[in-house]
C-alpha positions as CSV (number, residue, x, y, z in Angstrom):
1,X,-42.9,2.1,34.9
2,X,-41.3,1.6,31.5
3,X,-39.6,4.9,31.0
4,X,-37.6,3.6,28.0
5,X,-40.8,2.7,26.2
6,X,-42.7,5.5,24.3
7,X,-46.3,6.1,25.1
8,X,-48.6,5.6,22.2
9,X,-49.4,9.3,21.9
10,X,-45.7,10.1,21.7
11,X,-45.1,7.9,18.6
12,X,-45.1,10.0,15.4
13,X,-47.8,9.3,12.7
14,X,-46.7,7.4,9.7
15,X,-47.7,8.1,6.1
16,X,-50.1,5.2,6.3
17,X,-51.7,6.7,9.5
18,X,-52.7,9.9,7.6
19,X,-53.7,8.2,4.4
20,X,-50.7,9.2,2.3
21,X,-49.1,6.6,0.0
22,X,-45.5,7.1,-1.1
23,X,-44.7,5.7,-4.5
24,X,-42.0,3.2,-4.5
25,X,-38.6,4.8,-5.0
26,X,-36.6,3.6,-8.0
27,X,-32.9,3.1,-7.6
28,X,-30.6,5.5,-9.4
29,X,-29.3,4.6,-12.8
30,X,-25.6,3.9,-12.8
31,X,-24.4,5.8,-15.9
32,X,-20.6,5.6,-15.4
33,X,-18.9,2.7,-13.6
34,X,-15.1,2.6,-13.2
35,X,-14.6,5.2,-16.0
36,X,-16.9,3.5,-18.5
37,X,-20.1,4.9,-19.9
38,X,-23.2,2.5,-19.7
39,X,-25.2,3.8,-22.7
40,X,-28.4,1.9,-22.0
41,X,-28.5,3.4,-18.4
42,X,-27.9,6.9,-19.8
43,X,-30.9,6.4,-22.1
44,X,-33.0,5.5,-19.0
45,X,-32.3,8.8,-17.3
46,X,-33.5,12.4,-18.0
47,X,-30.2,13.1,-19.8
48,X,-29.3,12.8,-23.4
49,X,-25.7,12.8,-24.8
50,X,-25.5,16.5,-25.2
51,X,-26.9,17.2,-21.7
52,X,-24.6,14.6,-20.2
53,X,-21.5,16.2,-21.7
54,X,-22.6,19.6,-20.4
55,X,-23.1,18.0,-17.0
56,X,-19.5,16.8,-17.1
57,X,-18.3,20.3,-17.9
58,X,-20.4,21.7,-15.1
59,X,-18.9,19.2,-12.6
60,X,-15.4,20.0,-14.0
61,X,-14.8,16.4,-15.0
62,X,-12.5,16.4,-18.0
63,X,-13.0,12.7,-18.8
64,X,-15.3,10.0,-17.7
65,X,-12.2,7.8,-17.3
66,X,-11.6,10.0,-14.1
67,X,-14.9,8.8,-12.6
68,X,-15.3,5.9,-10.3
69,X,-19.1,6.1,-10.5
70,X,-21.8,8.5,-11.6
71,X,-25.5,7.7,-11.1
72,X,-28.7,9.7,-11.7
73,X,-32.0,9.2,-9.9
74,X,-35.5,10.1,-11.2
75,X,-35.5,13.3,-9.0
76,X,-32.6,14.7,-10.9
77,X,-29.9,14.1,-8.3
78,X,-26.5,13.1,-9.6
79,X,-24.3,11.1,-7.3
80,X,-20.7,10.9,-8.5
81,X,-17.2,10.1,-7.3
82,X,-14.0,11.1,-9.0
83,X,-11.3,8.4,-8.5
84,X,-9.4,9.1,-5.3
85,X,-11.9,11.8,-4.1
86,X,-15.0,11.9,-1.9
87,X,-18.5,11.2,-3.3
88,X,-20.5,14.3,-4.2
89,X,-24.1,15.1,-5.0
90,X,-25.4,17.5,-7.7
91,X,-29.0,18.5,-8.3
92,X,-29.9,18.9,-11.9
93,X,-33.1,20.7,-11.0
94,X,-31.5,23.6,-9.2
């Protein structure tokens, strides 16, 4: 008896098993790195300059110089970390 080994019927189905294909995930675009705006990465996101500045206000970030990193993925999630603080996530689509 191999009690530590799952029986085949106990193994959950994968997306492939049920005929679902997941599109490959794109990595988030790093828009701010060590307090510096990366303009070509901002252009690759769903944000324009005006929306980006409004986002900074919403996040209560007074200057991008205060940011260690800010990235945006294609699902509208913003991952950011103010220097000396913990990383946070903000959803643009909520």
